[in-house]
Structures are given as structure tokens and as C-alpha cells.
C-alpha positions as CSV (number, residue, x, y, z in Angstrom):
1,M,150.8,85.4,112.1
2,A,152.9,82.6,110.6
3,K,151.9,81.6,107.1
4,E,150.6,78.0,106.7
5,T,153.2,76.0,104.8
6,P,152.2,72.5,103.9
7,S,155.8,71.4,103.2
8,L,156.9,71.8,106.8
9,N,157.5,68.7,108.8
10,I,156.1,68.5,112.4
11,D,159.4,69.7,114.0
12,E,159.6,72.7,111.7
13,R,155.9,73.4,112.4
14,K,156.6,73.3,116.2
15,E,159.5,75.7,115.7
16,A,157.3,78.0,113.6
17,V,154.7,78.0,116.5
18,R,157.4,78.8,119.0
19,D,158.6,81.7,116.9
20,R,155.1,83.0,116.3
21,D,154.4,82.8,120.1
22,R,157.8,84.5,120.8
23,H,159.0,81.5,122.8
24,R,156.5,82.3,125.6
25,C,153.6,80.5,127.1
26,V,150.5,82.0,125.6
27,N,148.6,81.5,128.9
28,C,150.9,82.7,131.7
29,T,153.7,84.4,129.5
30,A,156.5,82.3,131.1
31,S,159.6,82.0,128.9
32,D,162.3,80.7,131.2
33,V,160.8,77.3,131.7
34,T,160.2,74.2,129.6
35,L,157.8,75.1,126.8
36,D,155.6,72.6,124.9
37,V,153.7,73.0,121.7
38,H,150.0,72.1,122.5
39,H,147.3,71.1,120.0
40,I,144.2,73.2,120.8
41,V,142.0,70.5,119.2
42,P,143.8,67.3,120.2
43,R,145.1,65.1,117.4
44,G,143.0,62.2,118.9
45,R,139.9,64.2,118.3
46,A,140.7,65.0,114.6
47,G,142.8,68.0,115.4
48,S,145.3,69.0,112.8
49,N,149.0,69.9,112.7
50,R,148.0,73.3,111.2
51,L,149.8,76.2,112.8
52,S,146.4,77.7,113.7
53,N,145.7,74.6,115.9
54,M,149.0,74.8,117.8
55,V,150.1,77.1,120.7
56,V,153.1,77.3,123.0
57,L,152.3,76.4,126.7
58,C,154.7,76.1,129.6
59,R,154.7,72.6,131.1
60,E,152.4,73.6,134.0
61,C,149.8,75.2,131.7
62,H,150.1,72.3,129.3
63,K,149.3,69.8,132.1
64,A,146.4,72.0,133.2
65,A,145.1,72.2,129.7
66,H,144.9,68.4,129.8
67,G,143.3,68.3,133.2
68,N,146.4,67.1,135.0
69,G,147.4,70.0,137.2
70,M,146.9,73.7,137.8
71,A,148.2,76.6,135.8
72,P,150.7,78.8,137.6
73,R,149.0,81.0,140.2
74,V,150.0,84.1,142.0
75,K,149.4,84.0,145.8
76,F,148.5,87.0,147.9
77,D,147.9,87.3,151.6
78,N,147.4,90.4,153.8
79,G,151.1,90.2,154.8
80,T,152.3,91.0,151.3
81,M,150.8,94.5,150.9
82,Q,149.3,97.4,152.8
83,N,145.7,97.0,154.1
84,E,144.3,99.6,151.7
85,E,145.9,98.0,148.7
86,F,144.9,94.5,149.8
87,S,141.3,95.6,150.1
88,L,141.3,97.0,146.6
89,Y,142.6,93.7,145.2
90,L,140.3,91.7,147.4
91,R,137.3,93.4,145.9
92,Y,138.4,92.3,142.4
93,W,139.4,88.8,143.4
94,R,135.9,88.2,144.7
95,S,134.5,89.3,141.3
96,L,136.7,86.9,139.4
97,D,135.5,83.3,138.8
98,V,139.1,82.2,138.6
99,A,140.3,83.7,141.9
100,I,140.0,81.2,144.8
101,F,140.8,81.4,148.5
102,D,143.2,78.7,149.5
103,D,142.4,77.7,153.1
104,S,145.5,75.6,153.5
105,D,147.8,78.5,152.7
106,N,145.4,81.2,154.0
107,C,145.7,83.3,150.9
108,W,144.0,84.3,147.6
109,C,145.2,82.6,144.5
110,V,144.8,84.1,141.0
111,P,145.9,82.4,137.8
112,K,149.1,84.1,136.6
113,A,147.5,84.7,133.2
114,D,144.7,86.7,134.7
115,M,147.0,88.9,136.9
116,E,148.1,91.3,134.1
117,N,144.5,92.1,133.2
118,L,143.6,92.5,136.9
119,I,146.5,94.9,137.5
120,D,145.6,96.9,134.4
121,I,142.0,97.3,135.7
122,I,143.1,98.3,139.1
123,R,145.6,100.8,137.7
124,Q,143.0,102.4,135.5
125,E,140.6,102.7,138.4
126,T,143.1,104.1,140.8
127,N,144.3,106.7,138.2
128,N,140.8,108.1,137.7
């Protein structure tokens, strides 16, 4: 973790946060998009510019963090995988609070940030 250094100006702090978070969104892991430095506790609510109060978010995740959009999602429908595989994923999607069925697109949507954990769980179960 980056050491707190009081002498850093805000731009240097933001760069230190980007380095610490490896120039990736801490939510969805995107790296090839516009990345913002987000204050976990907003400055307007007495949040500080301490490195521990700042994280890197992609623009979509940043907007979602402020209630102005949705974090990136992964969409799945029965046409993208075999029925047996789809059934296995479907069982997990139904158990996740964050997975939703999008009627307009006729598919399941899971936040990208949750997909890696979901895939790990499914791999562990299918390997046992």
C-alpha cells in the first residue's frame, strides 16, 4: 500500500492512487478506458484527500458510485452457451442479489466486478 505523504499535492496523490491500484478500476478491473480517482467518502461530506480515501474507478463505475448510471455488466442469454452450462450459471445468478434479468434484452445481467468471483465458484464446483 502506498505510504501517506503529506507533502504530495492533489495531482501527485491521484497519481499515487493510480499506481497503487495498478491503473485499473478497483470495481470492474477495466484498464483500457478513462479512469477517474474517486473519493470513497466525498469531499463534500468531510472526506479527505488521504490516499486511503481514494480509489481508481472507470468512468462507468464512477458514475454508478454517484448514482448516475450502472456499473459495467456482463450479459448472458441461452444462445451464448450450451444448455447444461447455461443451467449451471442460471442457478448461481438466481442466488446473487446483483444479478438481474433484463426483459428488454431477454438476458441475465451480472455486474462485471462479480463475474470473476462467480466463475471461480463455478469452476471449483465443477472440478469437485
